[in-house]
C-alpha positions as CSV (number, residue, x, y, z in Angstrom):
1,M,19.5,-25.3,8.6
2,T,22.3,-23.7,6.6
3,I,21.1,-20.8,4.4
4,P,22.5,-21.4,0.9
5,Q,24.4,-18.9,-1.2
6,L,22.9,-18.1,-4.5
7,P,25.3,-18.9,-7.4
8,G,26.6,-15.8,-9.3
9,F,28.2,-12.6,-8.1
10,D,25.2,-10.2,-8.4
11,Q,21.5,-10.8,-9.1
12,T,20.3,-7.2,-9.8
13,L,19.6,-7.9,-13.5
14,P,17.6,-11.1,-12.9
15,F,15.7,-9.3,-10.1
16,L,14.7,-6.6,-12.6
17,R,13.7,-9.1,-15.2
18,E,11.6,-11.3,-12.9
19,G,10.3,-8.7,-10.4
20,Y,7.7,-10.2,-8.0
21,G,8.7,-13.8,-8.6
22,F,12.5,-13.3,-8.1
23,I,12.8,-14.5,-4.5
24,S,10.2,-17.4,-4.6
25,N,11.6,-18.7,-7.9
26,R,15.0,-19.2,-6.3
27,C,13.6,-20.5,-3.0
28,D,11.7,-23.1,-5.0
29,R,14.8,-24.0,-7.0
30,L,17.0,-24.3,-3.9
31,G,14.3,-26.0,-1.7
32,T,14.6,-23.3,1.0
33,D,12.9,-20.2,2.4
34,A,16.1,-18.2,2.6
35,F,19.2,-17.6,0.6
36,H,22.1,-15.2,0.5
37,T,22.9,-13.2,-2.6
38,R,24.0,-9.7,-3.8
39,L,21.7,-7.1,-5.2
40,M,23.1,-3.7,-6.4
41,L,26.5,-5.2,-5.5
42,R,25.4,-5.4,-1.9
43,R,25.2,-8.6,0.2
44,A,21.6,-9.5,1.0
45,T,19.6,-12.3,2.6
46,C,16.2,-12.9,1.0
47,L,13.5,-14.6,3.1
48,R,9.9,-15.8,2.5
49,G,7.1,-17.5,4.5
50,E,5.3,-17.3,7.8
51,E,8.4,-18.1,9.9
52,A,10.5,-15.6,8.1
53,A,7.8,-12.9,8.6
54,R,7.9,-13.5,12.3
55,V,11.6,-13.1,12.3
56,F,11.5,-10.0,10.2
57,Y,8.7,-8.3,12.1
58,H,10.1,-9.0,15.5
59,P,9.8,-5.6,17.3
60,D,12.9,-3.5,17.1
61,R,15.0,-6.1,15.3
62,F,15.3,-4.2,12.0
63,T,15.6,-0.6,11.1
64,R,14.1,1.1,8.0
65,R,16.5,3.9,8.1
66,R,19.2,4.7,5.6
67,G,20.3,1.6,3.7
68,A,17.1,-0.4,4.0
69,M,15.9,0.6,0.5
70,P,17.4,2.3,-2.5
71,P,17.8,6.1,-1.9
72,T,15.3,7.1,-4.6
73,T,12.7,4.7,-3.3
74,M,13.2,6.0,0.2
75,R,12.9,9.6,-1.0
76,L,9.7,8.9,-3.0
77,L,7.9,6.8,-0.4
78,Q,9.2,8.0,3.0
79,D,12.0,10.4,3.3
80,K,14.2,11.3,6.3
81,G,12.4,11.9,9.6
82,S,9.2,10.0,8.6
83,V,7.5,7.5,10.9
84,Q,9.0,4.6,9.0
85,S,12.6,5.9,9.5
86,L,12.2,6.1,13.3
87,E,12.9,3.4,15.8
88,G,12.0,2.4,19.4
89,A,10.1,4.9,21.5
90,A,10.3,7.6,18.8
91,H,8.7,5.3,16.3
92,R,6.0,4.1,18.7
93,Q,5.1,7.7,19.6
94,R,4.8,8.8,16.0
95,K,3.1,5.6,15.0
96,A,0.4,6.2,17.6
97,L,-0.5,9.4,15.7
98,F,-1.2,7.4,12.5
99,L,-3.1,4.7,14.4
100,R,-5.4,7.4,15.9
101,L,-5.9,8.9,12.5
102,L,-6.3,5.8,10.4
103,T,-8.0,3.2,12.7
104,D,-10.7,5.3,14.3
105,D,-14.4,4.5,13.6
106,T,-15.2,8.2,13.1
107,A,-12.2,8.7,10.7
108,E,-13.3,5.7,8.6
109,R,-16.9,6.9,8.5
110,D,-15.9,10.4,7.5
111,F,-13.5,9.4,4.8
112,L,-15.8,6.9,3.3
113,A,-18.6,9.5,3.1
114,L,-16.3,11.8,1.2
115,F,-15.1,9.0,-1.0
116,R,-18.7,7.9,-1.8
117,E,-19.7,11.5,-2.5
118,E,-16.8,12.1,-4.9
119,W,-17.3,8.8,-6.7
120,L,-21.0,9.5,-7.3
121,A,-20.2,13.0,-8.5
122,A,-17.6,11.6,-10.9
123,L,-20.1,9.0,-12.1
124,E,-22.2,11.7,-13.5
125,H,-19.3,12.7,-15.8
126,W,-18.4,9.1,-16.6
127,T,-21.9,8.3,-18.0
128,A,-21.4,11.1,-20.6
129,R,-18.2,9.7,-21.9
130,P,-17.7,6.7,-24.3
131,E,-15.1,5.2,-22.0
132,I,-12.9,5.9,-19.0
133,V,-9.6,4.6,-17.7
134,L,-10.7,3.4,-14.3
135,H,-7.4,3.6,-12.5
136,D,-6.9,7.2,-13.5
137,E,-10.4,8.2,-12.6
138,V,-10.3,6.5,-9.2
139,N,-7.1,8.3,-8.4
140,R,-8.8,11.6,-9.1
141,V,-11.7,10.5,-6.8
142,L,-9.3,9.5,-4.0
143,T,-7.2,12.6,-4.3
144,R,-10.3,14.9,-4.0
145,A,-11.6,12.9,-1.1
146,V,-8.4,12.6,0.9
147,C,-7.5,16.3,0.4
148,R,-10.9,17.2,1.8
149,W,-10.6,14.8,4.7
150,V,-7.0,15.8,5.6
151,G,-7.8,19.5,5.4
152,V,-5.4,20.6,2.6
153,P,-6.1,22.4,-0.7
154,Q,-6.9,20.2,-3.7
155,M,-3.9,18.6,-5.4
156,E,-3.3,17.2,-8.9
157,P,-3.5,13.3,-8.6
158,R,-0.2,13.0,-10.6
159,E,1.6,14.8,-7.7
160,L,0.9,11.8,-5.6
161,T,0.7,8.9,-8.1
162,S,4.1,9.6,-9.6
163,M,5.7,8.8,-6.3
164,I,3.9,5.4,-6.3
165,E,4.4,4.6,-9.9
166,N,8.2,5.3,-10.0
167,A,9.2,3.9,-6.6
168,G,10.5,0.7,-8.1
169,S,11.9,2.2,-11.3
170,V,15.2,3.5,-12.6
171,G,15.9,6.2,-15.2
172,P,14.6,9.6,-16.1
173,A,11.0,9.0,-14.8
174,V,12.4,8.8,-11.3
175,L,14.1,12.2,-11.6
176,G,10.7,13.6,-12.7
177,A,9.0,12.1,-9.8
178,L,11.6,13.4,-7.4
179,A,11.2,16.9,-8.8
180,R,7.4,16.6,-8.5
181,R,7.7,15.6,-4.9
182,R,9.9,18.6,-4.1
183,R,7.3,20.9,-5.6
184,T,4.5,19.1,-3.7
185,E,6.5,19.5,-0.4
186,A,7.0,23.2,-1.0
187,R,3.2,23.7,-1.5
188,L,2.4,21.6,1.6
189,R,5.0,23.5,3.6
190,A,3.2,26.7,2.8
191,V,-0.1,25.1,4.0
192,V,1.6,24.0,7.3
193,E,3.1,27.4,8.0
194,A,-0.1,29.2,7.2
195,A,-2.1,26.8,9.5
196,R,0.4,27.3,12.3
197,G,0.3,31.0,11.8
198,R,-3.4,31.0,12.3
199,G,-2.9,28.9,15.5
200,S,-5.9,26.7,14.7
201,A,-7.6,24.9,11.8
202,E,-11.3,24.4,11.3
203,G,-12.5,21.1,12.7
204,E,-10.5,18.1,13.9
205,T,-8.7,17.2,10.7
206,P,-5.6,15.1,10.2
207,L,-3.8,18.3,9.3
208,R,-4.6,19.7,12.7
209,A,-3.7,16.4,14.4
210,I,-0.3,16.4,12.7
211,L,0.4,20.0,13.6
212,D,-0.5,19.5,17.2
213,H,1.3,16.2,17.7
214,G,3.9,16.1,20.4
215,D,6.8,13.7,19.6
216,H,8.5,11.5,22.2
217,D,10.6,14.5,23.3
218,G,7.5,16.6,23.8
219,E,8.2,18.9,20.8
220,R,5.8,19.5,18.0
221,L,6.9,18.3,14.6
222,S,9.1,20.6,12.5
223,P,7.5,22.0,9.3
224,E,9.6,19.5,7.3
225,A,8.5,16.5,9.4
226,A,4.8,17.7,9.3
227,V,5.0,17.9,5.5
228,V,6.5,14.4,5.2
229,E,3.8,12.9,7.5
230,L,1.0,14.7,5.5
231,L,2.4,13.0,2.4
232,N,2.4,9.7,4.3
233,I,-1.4,10.0,4.6
234,L,-2.1,11.5,1.2
235,R,0.0,9.3,-1.0
236,P,-1.0,5.9,0.5
237,V,-4.7,6.7,0.4
238,V,-4.4,7.5,-3.3
239,A,-2.4,4.3,-3.8
240,I,-5.5,2.4,-2.8
241,G,-6.7,3.2,-6.4
242,R,-4.5,0.3,-7.6
243,Y,-6.3,-2.1,-5.3
244,I,-9.6,-0.7,-6.5
245,M,-8.6,-1.3,-10.1
246,F,-7.7,-4.9,-9.2
247,T,-11.1,-5.2,-7.4
248,A,-12.8,-4.3,-10.7
249,V,-10.5,-6.7,-12.6
250,A,-11.5,-9.5,-10.2
251,L,-15.2,-8.6,-10.7
252,H,-14.7,-8.9,-14.4
253,N,-12.8,-12.1,-14.2
254,H,-15.3,-13.7,-11.8
255,P,-18.8,-12.4,-12.9
256,G,-20.6,-14.7,-10.5
257,W,-19.1,-12.7,-7.7
258,R,-20.3,-9.5,-9.2
259,A,-23.9,-10.7,-9.0
260,R,-23.3,-12.1,-5.5
261,L,-21.8,-8.8,-4.2
262,R,-24.6,-6.7,-5.7
263,D,-27.0,-8.1,-3.1
264,G,-24.4,-9.4,-0.7
265,T,-23.4,-8.7,2.8
266,D,-20.5,-6.6,4.1
267,R,-18.8,-9.7,5.2
268,E,-18.8,-11.1,1.7
269,R,-17.5,-7.9,0.3
270,Q,-14.8,-8.0,3.0
271,Y,-13.6,-11.4,2.1
272,F,-13.7,-10.5,-1.6
273,V,-11.4,-7.5,-1.3
274,E,-9.1,-9.3,1.2
275,E,-8.6,-12.0,-1.5
276,V,-7.9,-9.2,-4.0
277,R,-5.1,-8.0,-1.7
278,R,-3.7,-11.5,-1.4
279,L,-3.8,-12.5,-5.1
280,Y,-3.1,-9.3,-7.0
281,P,0.5,-7.9,-6.9
282,F,1.1,-4.6,-5.2
283,F,3.9,-4.4,-2.6
284,P,6.5,-7.0,-3.7
285,L,8.8,-7.0,-0.7
286,V,10.0,-5.1,2.3
287,A,13.6,-4.6,3.4
288,G,15.4,-3.8,6.7
289,V,18.9,-3.5,8.2
290,A,19.6,-5.6,11.3
291,K,20.1,-3.4,14.4
292,A,21.9,-6.0,16.5
293,P,23.2,-9.6,16.1
294,F,20.6,-12.4,16.2
295,R,20.3,-16.1,15.2
296,W,17.8,-17.8,13.0
297,R,18.0,-21.4,11.7
298,D,21.5,-21.7,13.0
299,H,22.7,-18.7,11.0
300,G,24.1,-15.7,12.8
301,F,23.0,-12.3,11.5
302,A,25.2,-9.4,12.3
303,A,24.3,-5.8,12.9
304,G,24.1,-4.1,9.6
305,D,23.0,-7.1,7.6
306,W,20.5,-6.3,4.8
307,V,17.5,-8.6,4.9
308,I,14.6,-8.7,2.4
309,L,11.2,-10.3,3.1
310,D,9.2,-11.5,0.1
311,L,5.6,-10.2,0.7
312,Y,4.3,-11.4,-2.6
313,G,5.9,-14.8,-2.4
314,T,4.5,-15.4,1.1
315,T,0.9,-14.5,0.1
316,H,1.3,-16.9,-2.9
317,D,3.0,-19.8,-1.0
318,P,1.0,-23.0,-1.7
319,R,1.9,-24.3,1.7
320,L,0.1,-21.4,3.3
321,F,-2.6,-20.8,0.6
322,P,-3.6,-24.0,-1.3
323,E,-3.9,-23.3,-5.1
324,P,-2.5,-19.8,-4.5
325,Q,-3.2,-18.6,-8.1
326,V,-7.0,-19.3,-7.7
327,F,-9.1,-16.4,-6.7
328,D,-11.1,-17.7,-3.7
329,P,-12.8,-15.3,-1.3
330,G,-13.9,-18.4,0.6
331,R,-10.5,-18.4,2.3
332,G,-12.1,-15.9,4.8
333,L,-9.0,-13.8,5.1
334,D,-9.0,-10.9,7.5
335,W,-6.2,-8.4,8.3
336,R,-7.4,-8.0,11.8
337,R,-6.1,-11.5,12.8
338,L,-2.6,-10.2,12.6
339,D,-1.1,-13.5,11.5
340,H,2.2,-13.8,9.6
341,R,0.8,-15.6,6.5
342,F,-1.5,-12.9,5.0
343,I,0.9,-10.0,4.8
344,P,0.2,-7.9,1.7
345,Q,1.0,-4.8,3.8
346,G,3.3,-6.3,6.4
347,A,3.0,-8.5,9.5
348,G,2.8,-8.2,13.2
349,D,1.1,-5.8,15.6
350,P,1.0,-2.3,14.0
351,E,1.4,-0.7,17.4
352,E,4.8,-2.4,17.9
353,T,6.2,-3.0,14.5
354,H,6.5,-1.3,11.1
355,R,3.3,-2.9,9.8
356,C,1.3,-0.4,7.7
357,P,-1.2,1.4,10.0
358,G,-3.6,2.0,7.1
359,E,-4.8,-1.5,6.4
360,R,-8.2,-0.8,8.0
361,L,-8.8,2.2,5.8
362,T,-7.5,0.4,2.8
363,V,-9.9,-2.5,3.2
364,A,-12.8,-0.3,4.1
365,T,-12.2,1.8,1.0
366,M,-11.9,-1.2,-1.3
367,R,-15.1,-2.6,0.3
368,E,-16.9,0.6,-0.5
369,A,-15.6,0.6,-4.0
370,A,-16.8,-2.9,-4.5
371,R,-20.2,-1.7,-3.4
372,L,-20.2,1.2,-5.8
373,L,-19.0,-0.9,-8.7
374,T,-21.8,-3.4,-8.2
375,Q,-24.7,-1.3,-6.8
376,A,-24.3,2.2,-8.1
377,M,-23.3,1.6,-11.7
378,S,-23.3,-0.8,-14.7
379,Y,-20.6,-0.8,-17.4
380,D,-18.9,-2.9,-20.0
381,V,-15.3,-4.0,-20.1
382,P,-14.2,-3.9,-23.8
383,P,-11.6,-6.4,-25.0
384,Q,-8.2,-5.4,-23.6
385,D,-5.0,-6.9,-22.2
386,L,-5.6,-7.4,-18.5
387,S,-2.4,-9.4,-17.8
388,L,-0.1,-8.2,-15.1
389,P,3.6,-8.1,-16.1
390,L,5.4,-9.3,-12.9
391,H,8.7,-7.6,-13.9
392,R,7.0,-4.2,-13.5
393,M,6.8,-3.0,-9.8
394,P,4.2,-2.0,-9.0
395,T,2.4,-3.7,-11.8
396,R,-0.9,-3.0,-13.5
397,P,-2.7,-3.8,-16.7
398,A,-1.3,-2.2,-19.8
399,R,-4.2,0.3,-20.1
400,N,-5.2,0.6,-16.5
401,L,-8.6,-1.0,-17.1
402,I,-10.9,0.7,-19.6
403,L,-14.7,0.7,-18.8
404,S,-17.3,1.7,-21.4
405,N,-21.0,2.2,-21.7
406,I,-21.2,3.4,-18.0
407,R,-24.7,3.9,-16.6
408,R,-25.8,5.0,-13.2
409,L,-28.2,2.6,-11.5
410,S,-31.4,4.0,-10.0
411,A,-30.8,2.3,-6.7
412,G,-27.8,3.8,-5.0
413,P,-25.4,1.8,-2.8
414,T,-26.5,0.9,0.7
415,S,-24.4,2.2,3.6
416,D,-21.3,0.3,4.8
417,T,-21.7,-1.0,8.4
418,G,-18.0,-1.9,8.5
419,D,-18.8,-5.5,9.4
């Protein structure tokens, strides 16, 4: 099948206007799952769908190094020398570190215990206030919990959230976020050098694991690389706050599920938060540069070709998810199946591809938040605009979800078995 060329010289302005829907809107219009175009004056091939995800996440087919994403996005979300910028054996060796840190039973249990503790401590303050902005408060809870878990001094949530909020933006706000990242890196470098100077850290923390990690060449990470990888744990964990806000939005929009989850099973909570990840917009797309020539659908891709996979469009494809705009936890979605349809955080085997290694911790934290929102507290949602503007990436409600009249329930949340 011939991949069509999109009319027009460059589509950057339409992409910025439409955001999440840009690729799927054009695929629907052209009757295809792929098209050629230009973005930022650069030739690109845009893909969506299950077959496209298999092509894109074929091991070692694409690189995420320089050129895969705009320089400011790369700097805010990854930076040179990070796990996502590595390839082949170097990538697999570094990725193994993250898989050990983020997919271990003990790690999940320990982090969730800290998250629960910080949430319940914050709840005491929330009940004394007329209202809270949930996203902001959850970011504080996550920042305190992840800093304790990783083994670094407490940070201001904005140090981490500004990297997330501005990754898809242009203008002065990006410059502020970049400056904030540089200051954060300087502070973390002092932590890394002090810990290496002591020769040991208390307990088996992610900080200690990163400092002791031997790369594929047998060498320990440089201080610069250690700082980058610390941020690659701290920042994504705080980013879960957006999914937790969406979980609360879903509970408000579907009050029957709130009552059901209050006394429900872990499996029901699991399916609920997985449907939140499918329906609510977070990561719009992922991009890569072809490492070597390959063919797909009778089209020959050359080394250096820029290819963009539509994550949002794939998880909202009616051929893959009937009535995709309907919130339906009964779909029984589960990231552990590693299919190429349900790809809010990437596709393929995380051991072999660039799929996010933190999905297990993301889902577990969302599941625990759903438990806390339904079992540990009651609250009102005052009238407010909860629409999600799809041109903003990442998107959120205008006021980040305001809760009022918060009360702690006498019966605390039951423990999460991880089922």
